[in-house]
N, C-alpha and C positions, 0 to 999 in steps of 0.2 A: 453494438455491443449486443452480446450474444444474448440468447432468451435466459439464459442461470444471471443476466449481469447482477454487480451486490455492488450498492453505490455505499459509498462511504458513512454517508449519515444514517443510513440500515443497518452499520456495522457499530457507530459510536453508538446508532440508540439500543444498540442488542450487549451491546459490551459492559456500558458505561451506562448505560440509561438518564441522562441528564434529565433534569427538573428547571423550573426556574430557580427552586432555592438552592442547587447543587449541579449550578451547569458544568461541562465539559469544556476544557480549553484547551488550547492548540498552542501548543508551548516549541515545537520546531518544526520547521517544513524543510523541505531540499532536495538534491537530486546525490543518488553517492553511485559508483562502478562506471567502467568505460560506456556503457549505456545509458546512462545520466537516469536511470528508476527514480521513482520519483516516492517518495514517502511526507508521513506525517505522524508530527508525535502529537498526541490525547493526554490531557489528565481529565484526569474524576473518581469521586469517592467511590468507594464500593465495597457496601458493609462497616460505615463509617471510617475507612481505611483510604489512604489516597490511591490511586492505579494510576501509571502510566503505560499507554500500547503505542507501539507502533504499526502504520497503517502501512502497505506497499501497495502500488499501482501495477498492475498487468496489464501487456501489452494487449489485451483483448479490449481494456480499459476498466476491468476490472478491480476494486479491491479487495486487497484480504492481507492476515495479518504476519503472513509468509509474505519472501522476498519471492520475486517470480524466479524460475531455473534462468542459468545464463548460456545465451546463446550456443548454438550445439555447432564444429566447427565444419568448416563446409570445402566440398575440393570441389574447384572452377573446374568449366570444359576448356579453357583457352589454349590454344595452342599457341605453345614461343617460335617464334623464326632461330633458327639457328646461327 
């Protein structure tokens, strides 16, 4: 991970601020897309209202509330026989 890494725990603490009396719960996990991007959906309470947030794991190992960008198309340099 890079120096600006953000752990999932730090994001959950920032966005949901769970406590023993009001914990955050994982409601769904999985992968999506052709890249198999990991995601985790957590639910907690903020201002006495339920809140669900989906966190996405980026290629650098960090987590964020937005999905990573799709991979860019690249041209190969292989030569093909005629």
